[in-house]
N, C-alpha and C positions, 0 to 999 in steps of 0.2 A: 473548368478544370480540366485538364487530360486526362483520358482513361487511367485509371489506377494499375500499374505493372505489378500485380501481385500474383505470384506463383506458389509453387510449395515452398521452395527456400529452406528446406530442413537439411542437415547436415547428410551429405553422402549424394545430394541431388545436384543437379548442374545447377550453376549459378545464373540466376536470373539477368537478364539486361537491365542497365540502369535506367532510370526514368529518362525519357526523351528530352531534348532541348526545348521541345516545345511548351513542356510543363514548366518549367522555369522561366521561359518567355512569359507564359499567360501569369506566371506568379508575380514578376516582377511588374508588368503591366497592370495587374491588380493593384499592386501597391504604390502606382503611380510612378513607375520608372521606366515606361519603355517597353522595347521590344526584348530587352534582355540579352542582346548579342554582345553587349559589352563585356569585356572581359574574356569572353570565349570559353574554351572548356579546358583550359591550363595548358595549351599546346600540345596536346596529346592527338591521337588520331580519334577521329570520328567514332564513338560507341564506346571509347576506352573504358574500363571498369571504374577506374576512380580519377574523377576530373580533378585538376591541378587547382593550387589556392587562387587563381586568377578570378574564379567565379566569386571567392569571398571577398577579395580585394574590391572587385567592382561593385558588389553589394554594399561595404562599407563606405565607398565614397558616394553611392548611391543615397545613403541614409544619414550620411555625416557623422559616422561613429568611428572610432580608432579600433583598427583590427587587433584581436587578441593574439599576442604571440604563440601561444600554444596551440592554437588553430592552423597557424600559418607553419610552425615548425614540428607538427606532429608528422611521424614516419608511417602512418597509414595505419595503424594499430587498430584493434577492435574496440578501444577505450577511448572515449573523449571526455576529458575532466575539465570543465572551464567554470567551477563554482568560485563564488566569492569575488566576482570581477566586474559588478556593478553594470552589469549589461544594460539593463533596463529595456522598455519595449523597442526602441531602435535598434538596439546591438541584438534583439532577438530576431529581428526581421532580416538583418545581414545573415546571421548565422542560419537560419532557416533555409535561405536559399541555398546556402552552401549544402547543408544536409540533404536538400531536397535530391540532388544529384550525386549523393555520397553513397558508394556501396560496401564501404568497409568498416563503418562504425556500428556497433551492434549495443552498445552500453553508453549511454548519455547523462552526463551529470551537471546540471544548470543550476544546482541548489544556491540560494542566497545571492540572486542577481536582481530583486527588485523587479521582476518582469511584470507584475500586476496582472490584470485581466487582460490587457491589450497585448501583452507579451504573449500571454498563454493561449491566447486566440491563434496567434501566428504560429507557434510551435506546433499546436494542434492540428493545423491544416498542413504543416509540413508532414506530420506523422499519418496523414491520410495517404499520403503520397509514398513516403519511404517504409517500405516493406524489409528492411534489415535491422531496424533497431528495435530490440527487444528487452533492454532494460531502460527506465527514464526514472531520473531522479530531479524532482522541482521542488523540493523542500524549500521551506522560508522563502517565498517569493511573493506573499502578499496576493496572491490570486483571487481571492473572494468569491462570490457567487458566480461574477463574470466568468473566471478561469474554470470553475467547476462544469458550468454550462458548456464551455468550449470542449473541454475534454471528454464531458459525457458524450457529446456529438461525434468526437473522435473514435471513442471506443465503440461507438455502434457500428463504425466501417474496420477499424484496424484489427486485424486478425494474427499480429506478430507481437505484440507487447507482452509480455509475461510478468513483468515486476515494475512496479509504479508505486514511488515513493512521493506522497503530497502533504508530509506533515508540517505543521508551522504556516499554514497559508490562508487563516482567517476564515475558513469553512464554516457557516452557521446553519441554523435550521433550512434556512432558505436555500443553500448549496446543498444540503443533503438530497433534496429532491432530484437532483440533477445526477447525483452521485448514484442515487437508487436505480435510478433507469438504467444507468451504464451496467450496474452490477447484475440486473436482471438480464439484459440483452447480450451482455458480453460473457463468452464462457472460456475465454482463453487467458486471462489475467490471473496468475496464481498467486502472486504476492502483491498485496495492497496496504499500504501505511497512511493512515488518515489521524496519526497522533498529533497531538499539540494543536487542535484547532478548537472550535467554539460550538461543537456540535451538542445539542441538548435533547431533551425528552422527546420532542417533535420528530428531531432528527433520529432518535433510536426506534421510533416507531415506523418511518418509511426504511431505514436501513434494516430494520428486523425483518420486513417483509421480505426486502430484497434478498437477504441472507439466506431466508427459507427456500427462495426460488433458484439462487444462484447454482450452477452446476460446474464450476471451474474454480473457484478461489479455495486456496489452500493454507493461507497465511494472512491473517487479518490483524491490523494493528490500530486501535481505537483509543489509545491510552491518552490521559492527560486532556480530556474533554470535559463536557458538563454534563454527562449521563447520570441521571438521579433514578430513583425508584421506578417511576412510570416508564421512562426510556429502557432501563434495564430489564424489565420486565418484558418488555417488546423484542429487545436484542435477544434475551433468553429463550424466548419462544421459536424466534427463528433459527436459533443455534440448534436447538431440539427437533427441527424439521429438516436441518441442513445434513447431507452426506458425503460431503466432500471437505470440508474444513478440517484441518488436522492442527493448526496454531493459532490461538485466539488470546490477543493481550488487551484487557480492558482496565489496566491499573490506573490509579490515581484519577478515579472518577467518583461519585457519589453513589455507589449502588445500593448501601444501606443494607439492611437486614431482608427486607423484601426482595431486594436484588439477588441477594445472595440465595434465597429461598428458590427463587425464579429459576437460577442456575442450577440450583440441584435438582429441580424437576427435569430440566433440560437434559442433566447427565444420566437420566434414567433411561432416556429412551435415544440418545446420540450414541451411536456406535463407530465413529471416526476420529473424534478429536483426541489429540495426542498430547498437546501443551497448552497449558490454562494459566494465564497471570491475572490474579484479581487483588494483587496487594494494593494496600491504601485505599479502600473503599468505603470505611467507616461500617466494617462487618464486626458487630459486637458477638457476644455468647450466642445469643438467640438465633442471629444469622449463621453462625457457624454450625450449629447443631443443626438447623433447618438444612443447611448445604450439605451436611455429612449424609443424609438421607440419601442424597444423589450418589454419593461415593459407595454406598453399601451395595448399588447394583450395577455401576458403570464398569464394564472390562476392558475398554481401550486407553484410557487417560494415563500417561505416564510421567508427567512432569507437572507438577501444582505449585503455584505459588501464591501464599496468603499472608506474606509478611506485611508488616505495619498495619496491622488491622487489630482494634482492641477486644480480642477475642477472649483475653484471659487463659488461665491454664485450663479452666473448664472447657472452653472452646477447643481449644489445641488437643486435649484427651479426647473431645468428642469425635473430632476427625481422625486420629489415631484408631480409635475403638472401632469406627466405620470401616477403616481400611483392613483391620484385622477381622471382622466380621465377613468381609467379602473376599471368598478363597479365590475369585477369579480376577481381582484387582490386578492391573499392570502398572501401578505407580511404582517408580524407580527412584525418582527425586521429589521430595517433598520439604518445601521451605515454609516454616512457621515462626509466627512472631515470637522468638524464644524470650525475647525482652518481657514479654508479658506475664512469664513464669514467675510465680512468687517462692523464694527460698530455693536452696540446694536440691533439697528432698524432691520438690516438683521437677526442677529442671533434669535432674538424673531419671526422675520417672519416666519422663518425655522421652529422654536421648535412648533408653533401656528398652524399647520395643522396637525390635528390628523389622524391617519391611517384609522380610522372607518368611518370618514367624506367622503362618496363617493356619487356621484351623483346617483339618483335612475332611 
């Protein structure tokens, strides 16, 4: 692979030159496509900033796929959205060759294209060369462990991507090891979505350690996975040690009471988290009361969602009392399972405690 042409690329700096044609030639040759001269650079002058569509058309012919009209008809804007197009691995190869020499796209949406691990590997290789794309959405592509491994390797090199959407990709505990390696090594990704996967307790253990060491992530979504008590405890431990994460969504898992208690302990030491969603986690009265102990000491949390948990009125009141007892609490938005309240009197009692009525 040709040397990666990554400069600063931040707003206000001079634009970096596009990847050299040699990089594309080598990529096409590696894919079994020859020298890469076919298709040229779109008829433009040598070294022009944005090569024409002929690169993409040549790649489509080479891989025997139908070109996507949205790619051919785009006006050169920063966002390229080609989700739900059924690209498959071959279509991904053609698009990757086009993106390898493109310098205008910085937001790429390839969601729901059945790319699988093979397609993910191709896109990952492209992102090692492309230093302009900063936001990538590869949700619902059946990437599996092979795809997780490919993207982990890419994130060890890429310093441009700040937002990565990988939800619904059948990532399991095996894939988590690769994801954890990337989280530990990469400090540039700020938003990561791993929701709607199959990550379990073993994944929680490795991801928890990675969260503790990560120094760049600001928003993490791991809702709709298979985390239970053991995995929840490991994740909470990592949260307690993290000093960067501001938004965490662990909703629709199975944290249970022990997981809620572990999160409460994490909130005692964490001084950066601002938003936490633990809705639908089988947290009962016991778990809510143990979680509330952390709320008595936390000073940074602003938005807390605990809906769809069987906390009953006792658990809800415990949360409210903990916040009232904390004169330094920052909570502004609080969602509790009001449906768990029994009777009009209890409901009114819950609603009648303003968040700004704190003891002096």
